[in-house]
C-alpha positions as CSV (number, residue, x, y, z in Angstrom):
1,M,-23.6,93.8,-21.1
2,Q,-22.8,93.3,-24.8
3,P,-25.2,90.9,-26.4
4,R,-24.3,88.0,-28.7
5,I,-26.9,87.9,-31.5
6,Q,-27.8,84.6,-33.2
7,Y,-30.8,82.9,-34.7
8,A,-33.1,80.1,-33.6
9,R,-35.4,78.4,-36.0
10,T,-39.0,77.5,-35.0
11,S,-40.8,74.2,-35.7
12,D,-42.8,76.1,-38.4
13,G,-39.6,77.4,-40.1
14,V,-39.4,81.0,-38.8
15,N,-36.0,82.5,-38.0
16,I,-36.0,84.2,-34.6
17,A,-33.3,86.7,-33.6
18,C,-32.1,86.3,-30.0
19,A,-29.3,87.8,-28.0
20,E,-27.5,86.6,-24.8
21,A,-25.5,88.6,-22.3
22,G,-24.2,88.2,-18.8
23,A,-23.7,85.1,-16.6
24,G,-25.7,83.5,-13.9
25,Y,-29.2,82.1,-13.6
26,P,-31.1,82.2,-17.0
27,F,-33.5,85.1,-17.5
28,V,-35.6,85.0,-20.7
29,M,-37.1,88.3,-21.7
30,M,-40.3,88.6,-23.8
31,T,-40.7,92.2,-24.7
32,S,-44.0,93.2,-26.3
33,P,-44.1,92.5,-30.0
34,G,-43.5,95.7,-31.9
35,Y,-41.3,97.1,-29.1
36,S,-38.4,94.6,-29.5
37,H,-35.1,94.8,-31.5
38,T,-32.3,92.5,-30.3
39,E,-29.7,95.1,-31.5
40,L,-31.4,98.3,-30.2
41,S,-33.3,97.1,-27.1
42,W,-30.2,97.0,-24.9
43,K,-29.9,100.7,-25.2
44,F,-33.6,101.7,-25.4
45,W,-34.7,99.7,-22.4
46,P,-31.7,99.8,-20.1
47,S,-33.8,99.6,-16.9
48,L,-35.1,96.2,-18.0
49,I,-31.6,94.9,-18.5
50,R,-30.4,96.4,-15.2
51,A,-33.3,94.6,-13.4
52,A,-31.6,91.3,-14.5
53,T,-28.1,92.2,-13.3
54,G,-26.3,89.1,-12.1
55,L,-28.3,86.9,-14.4
56,H,-27.8,85.3,-17.9
57,V,-30.1,87.4,-20.0
58,V,-31.7,86.0,-23.1
59,L,-33.7,88.5,-25.2
60,Y,-35.4,87.7,-28.5
61,D,-37.6,89.4,-31.2
62,A,-41.0,87.7,-31.8
63,R,-41.8,86.7,-35.3
64,G,-42.5,89.7,-37.5
65,T,-40.5,92.1,-35.4
66,G,-37.0,93.4,-34.9
67,L,-34.3,91.2,-36.6
68,S,-36.5,88.1,-36.8
69,D,-38.3,87.1,-40.0
70,R,-40.9,89.7,-40.9
71,D,-42.7,87.9,-43.7
72,V,-44.9,86.0,-41.4
73,S,-48.7,85.5,-41.4
74,D,-49.4,83.4,-38.2
75,Y,-49.4,85.4,-35.0
76,S,-51.6,83.1,-32.9
77,I,-50.7,82.3,-29.3
78,E,-49.6,78.9,-30.5
79,A,-47.3,80.3,-33.1
80,M,-45.8,82.9,-30.8
81,A,-45.2,80.1,-28.2
82,R,-43.1,78.3,-30.8
83,D,-40.8,81.3,-30.8
84,V,-40.1,80.8,-27.1
85,E,-39.5,77.1,-27.6
86,A,-37.0,77.7,-30.3
87,V,-35.1,80.4,-28.3
88,V,-35.0,78.2,-25.2
89,A,-33.7,75.3,-27.2
90,L,-30.9,77.4,-28.8
91,A,-29.9,78.9,-25.4
92,R,-29.9,75.4,-23.9
93,V,-31.4,76.4,-20.6
94,D,-33.4,73.9,-18.6
95,S,-34.9,76.2,-15.9
96,F,-35.2,80.0,-16.1
97,V,-37.0,83.2,-15.2
98,L,-39.6,84.2,-17.8
99,A,-40.4,87.9,-18.0
100,A,-43.1,89.2,-20.4
101,W,-44.4,92.7,-21.3
102,T,-47.9,93.8,-22.2
103,L,-48.9,92.1,-25.4
104,A,-46.5,89.2,-24.9
105,V,-48.1,88.3,-21.5
106,P,-50.8,85.8,-22.9
107,V,-48.0,84.0,-24.7
108,A,-45.9,83.8,-21.6
109,V,-48.9,82.4,-19.6
110,T,-49.5,79.8,-22.3
111,Y,-45.9,78.7,-22.3
112,T,-45.6,78.7,-18.5
113,V,-48.7,76.4,-18.1
114,A,-47.4,74.0,-20.8
115,N,-43.9,73.9,-19.3
116,P,-44.1,74.2,-15.5
117,E,-40.8,72.3,-15.1
118,R,-38.9,75.0,-17.0
119,V,-40.3,78.3,-15.8
120,S,-39.0,78.8,-12.2
121,H,-40.3,82.3,-11.8
122,L,-42.7,84.5,-13.9
123,I,-42.6,88.3,-14.1
124,I,-45.5,90.1,-15.8
125,Y,-45.4,93.7,-16.8
126,D,-48.6,95.6,-17.8
127,G,-50.4,92.4,-18.6
128,Y,-53.8,91.5,-20.0
129,S,-55.4,88.0,-20.1
130,S,-58.2,88.5,-22.7
131,S,-59.4,90.9,-25.3
132,R,-62.1,92.0,-22.8
133,D,-59.4,93.7,-20.8
134,L,-58.3,95.7,-23.9
135,A,-61.9,96.6,-24.8
136,Q,-62.1,98.5,-21.5
137,S,-59.3,100.9,-22.6
138,A,-60.5,104.0,-24.6
139,A,-56.8,104.5,-25.6
140,W,-56.7,101.0,-27.1
141,K,-59.9,101.6,-29.2
142,A,-58.7,105.0,-30.4
143,S,-55.2,103.7,-31.3
144,G,-56.6,100.8,-33.2
145,A,-58.5,103.1,-35.5
146,L,-55.4,105.3,-36.0
147,L,-53.3,102.2,-36.8
148,E,-55.5,101.5,-39.8
149,L,-55.1,105.1,-41.1
150,D,-51.6,106.3,-40.5
151,W,-48.6,104.3,-39.3
152,Q,-46.4,107.3,-38.6
153,L,-49.0,109.1,-36.7
154,F,-50.0,105.9,-34.8
155,T,-46.5,105.3,-33.5
156,E,-46.0,109.0,-32.5
157,T,-49.4,109.0,-30.7
158,I,-48.6,105.8,-28.8
159,G,-45.4,107.3,-27.6
160,Q,-46.6,110.8,-26.9
161,V,-50.2,110.5,-25.7
162,M,-51.1,107.0,-25.0
163,W,-48.1,105.9,-23.0
164,S,-45.6,108.6,-22.2
165,Q,-47.6,111.8,-21.9
166,S,-45.6,112.8,-18.8
167,N,-42.3,112.6,-20.7
168,P,-42.6,114.1,-24.3
169,E,-39.0,113.4,-25.3
170,F,-39.3,109.7,-24.3
171,G,-42.5,109.6,-26.2
172,R,-40.8,110.7,-29.4
173,Q,-38.2,108.1,-28.8
174,V,-40.8,105.4,-28.3
175,G,-42.4,106.2,-31.7
176,A,-39.1,106.1,-33.6
177,F,-38.2,102.8,-31.8
178,M,-41.5,101.2,-32.8
179,R,-41.0,102.1,-36.4
180,A,-37.5,100.4,-36.3
181,C,-39.0,97.3,-34.6
182,S,-41.9,96.5,-37.0
183,D,-43.5,97.2,-40.4
184,P,-47.0,98.5,-40.4
185,E,-48.5,95.5,-42.2
186,A,-47.0,93.1,-39.7
187,Y,-48.1,95.2,-36.7
188,R,-51.7,95.4,-38.1
189,A,-51.8,91.6,-38.4
190,M,-50.5,91.2,-34.9
191,W,-53.0,93.7,-33.6
192,Q,-55.8,91.6,-35.1
193,A,-54.4,88.5,-33.5
194,W,-54.2,90.1,-30.1
195,Q,-57.9,90.6,-30.1
196,E,-58.3,86.8,-30.1
197,Y,-56.0,86.0,-27.2
198,D,-57.7,84.7,-24.0
199,V,-55.7,82.9,-21.3
200,T,-58.1,83.7,-18.4
201,E,-58.7,80.0,-17.6
202,L,-55.0,79.2,-17.6
203,L,-54.0,81.7,-14.9
204,P,-55.0,79.5,-11.9
205,Q,-52.8,76.8,-13.3
206,I,-49.6,78.7,-12.9
207,S,-47.5,77.2,-10.2
208,A,-44.3,79.3,-10.5
209,P,-43.7,82.2,-8.1
210,T,-45.1,85.2,-10.0
211,L,-44.6,89.0,-9.8
212,V,-47.2,91.1,-11.5
213,L,-46.2,94.7,-12.1
214,H,-48.2,97.5,-13.7
215,N,-46.9,100.9,-14.9
216,K,-49.4,103.6,-14.1
217,N,-48.2,105.5,-17.2
218,N,-49.5,102.8,-19.5
219,R,-53.0,103.8,-20.7
220,L,-53.3,101.0,-23.2
221,T,-53.7,98.2,-20.7
222,P,-55.9,99.1,-17.7
223,L,-54.6,98.7,-14.2
224,A,-57.6,96.5,-13.4
225,A,-56.3,94.0,-16.0
226,G,-53.1,93.5,-14.0
227,Q,-55.0,93.3,-10.8
228,R,-57.2,90.5,-12.2
229,I,-54.1,88.6,-13.3
230,A,-52.5,88.8,-9.9
231,A,-55.7,87.8,-8.2
232,A,-56.1,84.7,-10.4
233,I,-52.5,83.3,-10.1
234,P,-52.0,81.5,-6.8
235,G,-49.7,83.4,-4.5
236,A,-48.8,86.1,-7.0
237,R,-47.3,89.4,-5.8
238,F,-48.7,92.6,-7.2
239,A,-47.0,96.0,-7.4
240,T,-47.4,99.3,-9.3
241,F,-44.9,102.0,-10.2
242,D,-45.1,105.4,-11.9
243,D,-42.3,105.7,-14.5
244,P,-42.7,105.5,-18.4
245,T,-39.1,104.3,-18.7
246,Y,-39.7,101.4,-16.3
247,A,-36.6,102.4,-14.2
248,A,-38.8,102.4,-11.1
249,S,-39.4,98.7,-11.5
250,E,-35.8,97.7,-11.1
251,E,-35.8,97.6,-7.2
252,I,-39.0,95.5,-7.2
253,V,-37.7,93.0,-9.6
254,N,-34.3,92.8,-7.9
255,S,-35.9,92.0,-4.6
256,F,-38.1,89.3,-6.2
257,L,-35.1,87.6,-7.8
258,A,-32.6,88.1,-5.0
259,E,-32.6,84.4,-4.2
260,L,-31.4,83.6,-7.7
261,V,-28.6,86.1,-8.0
262,A,-25.4,84.6,-6.5
263,E,-22.5,86.6,-5.4
264,P,-20.2,87.1,-8.4
265,E,-17.3,84.6,-8.5
266,P,-13.7,86.0,-8.7
267,A,-12.7,86.8,-12.2
268,Q,-11.1,83.8,-13.8
269,G,-8.0,84.2,-15.9
270,P,-7.7,82.7,-19.3
271,S,-7.5,78.9,-19.5
272,S,-5.7,76.8,-22.1
273,G,-5.8,73.2,-23.4
274,M,-5.7,70.9,-26.4
275,T,-8.7,71.6,-28.7
276,A,-9.9,70.6,-32.1
277,I,-10.9,73.8,-34.1
278,L,-13.3,74.0,-37.0
279,F,-13.6,76.8,-39.4
280,A,-16.6,76.8,-41.8
281,D,-16.9,79.8,-44.3
282,I,-19.3,80.4,-47.2
283,A,-17.4,80.1,-50.4
284,D,-17.5,83.1,-52.8
285,S,-19.9,85.0,-50.6
286,T,-19.3,88.2,-52.6
287,G,-20.2,86.5,-55.9
288,L,-23.3,84.9,-54.4
289,T,-24.4,88.3,-53.0
290,E,-24.1,89.8,-56.5
291,R,-26.1,87.0,-58.1
292,L,-28.8,86.6,-55.4
293,G,-29.1,90.1,-54.2
294,D,-28.1,91.2,-50.7
295,A,-31.5,90.5,-49.0
296,A,-31.8,87.0,-50.5
297,F,-28.3,86.1,-49.7
298,R,-28.5,87.3,-46.1
299,A,-31.7,85.3,-45.6
300,K,-30.1,82.1,-46.9
301,A,-27.0,82.7,-44.9
302,R,-29.0,83.2,-41.7
303,D,-30.8,79.9,-42.3
304,L,-27.5,78.1,-43.0
305,D,-25.9,79.7,-39.9
306,A,-28.7,78.3,-37.7
307,A,-28.3,74.9,-39.4
308,L,-24.5,74.8,-38.8
309,R,-24.8,75.7,-35.2
310,S,-27.4,72.9,-34.7
311,V,-25.0,70.5,-36.4
312,I,-22.1,71.6,-34.1
313,R,-24.2,71.1,-31.0
314,E,-25.3,67.7,-32.2
315,H,-21.7,66.7,-32.4
316,S,-20.8,68.0,-28.9
317,G,-19.1,71.1,-30.2
318,T,-19.3,74.7,-29.1
319,A,-19.8,77.6,-31.6
320,I,-17.7,80.6,-30.6
321,E,-19.9,83.7,-30.5
322,G,-17.1,86.2,-29.7
323,K,-15.5,86.0,-33.1
324,L,-16.6,88.3,-35.9
325,L,-16.4,85.9,-38.8
326,G,-18.5,87.6,-41.5
327,D,-20.2,84.6,-43.2
328,G,-18.3,81.9,-41.2
329,V,-18.6,79.9,-38.1
330,L,-15.8,78.9,-35.7
331,A,-16.3,76.0,-33.4
332,V,-14.3,74.0,-30.9
333,F,-14.4,70.3,-29.9
334,T,-12.8,68.1,-27.4
335,S,-12.7,65.2,-29.9
336,A,-11.0,65.2,-33.3
337,R,-13.4,62.5,-34.5
338,Q,-16.4,64.5,-33.5
339,A,-14.9,67.6,-35.2
340,I,-14.5,65.7,-38.4
341,E,-18.0,64.3,-38.3
342,A,-19.4,67.8,-37.6
343,A,-17.4,69.2,-40.5
344,L,-18.8,66.6,-42.9
345,A,-22.3,67.3,-41.7
346,C,-21.7,71.1,-42.1
347,A,-20.5,70.4,-45.7
348,R,-23.8,68.6,-46.4
349,S,-25.8,71.5,-44.9
350,G,-24.0,74.0,-47.1
351,D,-24.6,71.9,-50.2
352,D,-28.3,71.5,-49.4
353,A,-28.6,75.3,-49.0
354,R,-26.6,75.8,-52.3
355,L,-24.1,77.8,-50.2
356,P,-21.0,75.6,-50.5
357,L,-18.5,76.0,-47.6
358,H,-14.7,76.1,-47.1
359,L,-14.0,73.8,-44.2
360,G,-10.7,73.4,-42.3
361,L,-9.7,71.6,-39.1
362,H,-6.6,71.9,-36.9
363,A,-5.9,70.8,-33.3
364,G,-3.6,72.4,-30.7
365,D,-3.4,74.4,-27.6
366,V,-5.8,77.4,-27.4
367,I,-6.4,80.1,-24.9
368,R,-10.1,80.4,-23.8
369,E,-11.2,83.7,-22.4
370,D,-14.9,84.6,-22.0
371,N,-16.5,83.2,-25.1
372,N,-13.4,83.5,-27.3
373,V,-10.5,81.3,-28.2
374,Y,-7.1,82.6,-29.2
375,G,-3.7,81.2,-30.3
376,G,-1.7,80.1,-33.2
377,A,-3.8,76.9,-33.6
378,V,-6.9,79.0,-34.4
379,N,-5.0,80.9,-37.1
380,I,-3.8,77.6,-38.7
381,A,-7.4,76.2,-38.8
382,S,-8.5,79.4,-40.5
383,R,-5.8,79.2,-43.1
384,I,-6.5,75.5,-43.8
385,S,-10.1,76.4,-44.4
386,G,-9.1,78.9,-47.0
387,L,-7.3,76.2,-49.0
388,S,-10.3,73.8,-49.3
389,A,-12.4,73.5,-52.4
390,H,-16.1,74.1,-52.2
391,G,-17.7,71.6,-49.8
392,E,-14.3,69.9,-49.1
393,V,-13.0,69.3,-45.6
394,L,-9.3,69.7,-45.1
395,V,-7.5,68.8,-41.9
396,S,-4.0,69.2,-40.5
397,D,-1.7,66.3,-39.9
398,V,-2.3,66.7,-36.2
399,V,-6.1,66.1,-36.7
400,R,-5.4,63.1,-39.0
401,T,-3.1,61.5,-36.4
402,L,-5.7,62.0,-33.7
403,A,-8.6,60.6,-35.7
404,R,-7.3,58.2,-38.3
405,T,-8.3,55.1,-36.4
406,S,-11.7,56.3,-35.1
407,A,-13.3,58.6,-37.6
408,G,-14.3,56.0,-40.1
409,V,-12.9,58.0,-43.0
410,T,-9.8,58.1,-45.2
411,F,-7.4,60.9,-45.8
412,E,-5.9,62.1,-49.1
413,D,-2.4,63.7,-48.7
414,R,-2.4,67.2,-50.1
415,G,1.3,67.8,-49.1
416,E,2.9,70.5,-47.1
417,Q,1.3,73.9,-47.5
418,S,2.7,77.4,-46.7
419,L,0.2,79.3,-44.7
420,K,0.1,83.0,-44.3
421,G,1.3,84.0,-40.8
422,V,2.6,80.5,-40.0
423,G,6.4,80.1,-39.9
424,E,6.6,76.5,-41.0
425,P,4.7,74.6,-43.7
426,V,1.8,72.5,-42.5
427,R,0.9,69.1,-44.0
428,V,-2.7,69.0,-45.1
429,W,-5.1,66.1,-45.8
430,A,-8.5,66.0,-47.5
431,V,-11.2,63.9,-45.7
432,R,-12.7,61.2,-47.9
433,T,-15.8,59.1,-47.1
434,D,-17.2,56.0,-48.8
435,E,-19.7,58.2,-50.6
436,A,-16.9,60.5,-52.0
């Protein structure tokens, strides 16, 4: 599975990186903070991905880790639960399997109890329910002291001795992976927050079918902690396995989720149909990068990307994830009026972010395949976007004709334009509102 990485924004303003892959019943994965990276996890934890074969996998990085915002101070259970809420809203899933690993388990329990109508099944790996469980682990105590002294040695020790002592090579890989997933300051702050987590009283309130798994190789969270969780959740199933890579858990999880994994449907060929196409692209991104600096520009661009995708959804459009657009967004609509309204709202978002956009609209037959769209109409929309001034919405004559009596705007004729790669000139119109 190849993931589509995008960003969700939490209610307290944190950008959360998430990735989706596959098709079928939704499966939201909460990997342990500090062991998650939406770009790297798919290769580092292949057994976890294989366990969700036949499902629509949604994986995300908790705040402070992976590709999510790292300059964060609040790692409370309530804050971490907001990460889940934002990801679920972005993925637009109503009911889903929730799977959580180790230090994410208390957050998953909190979310599940608060949202019983959403979590259809719960899977817990190497869980703990309170800091009292962690206090029973000598490895946890020793590693906490080491974390304060030496980040490099801490990560290597976690990988080699505390977790994967039976597989030295995998242990070295774990240490390197942890250093890619988190900064030492953020991990230390999370470590302190974990000491305050306690969801013991919530466990009996879980109504979703629950599978509790425990890896015998994990010396950080005691086996007894997983047993107590399973005993406290009504009807929970409990199983252990002996494999630091978690590959041995695949069969157990597949059996638990068998009822949700439908037989794959026959492959569908590409479909086609009349579609309104919007291109939105940050104007002068190279110049902005030079003035702001790469890190600052990328942060602002991520925020704007999330805002644009939200606007597109609000206007019944679909952002296309399969296209590699650099600093742009491609979206499709079934209504020319809604496409124009979305384009104007996107322009306002770009202006508010001080990242003005080029915006272009065209309508025509497109070919839809997987999560991509193809065809000459897509190329025309892209070329029209390139003609627009900063913050201006340009549309083709086709879009104007479709929407001129319903969009509540006027159109200023910009004449016929020669577009690169398009055989005949295309008449282009600028959208004008009462405020313009």
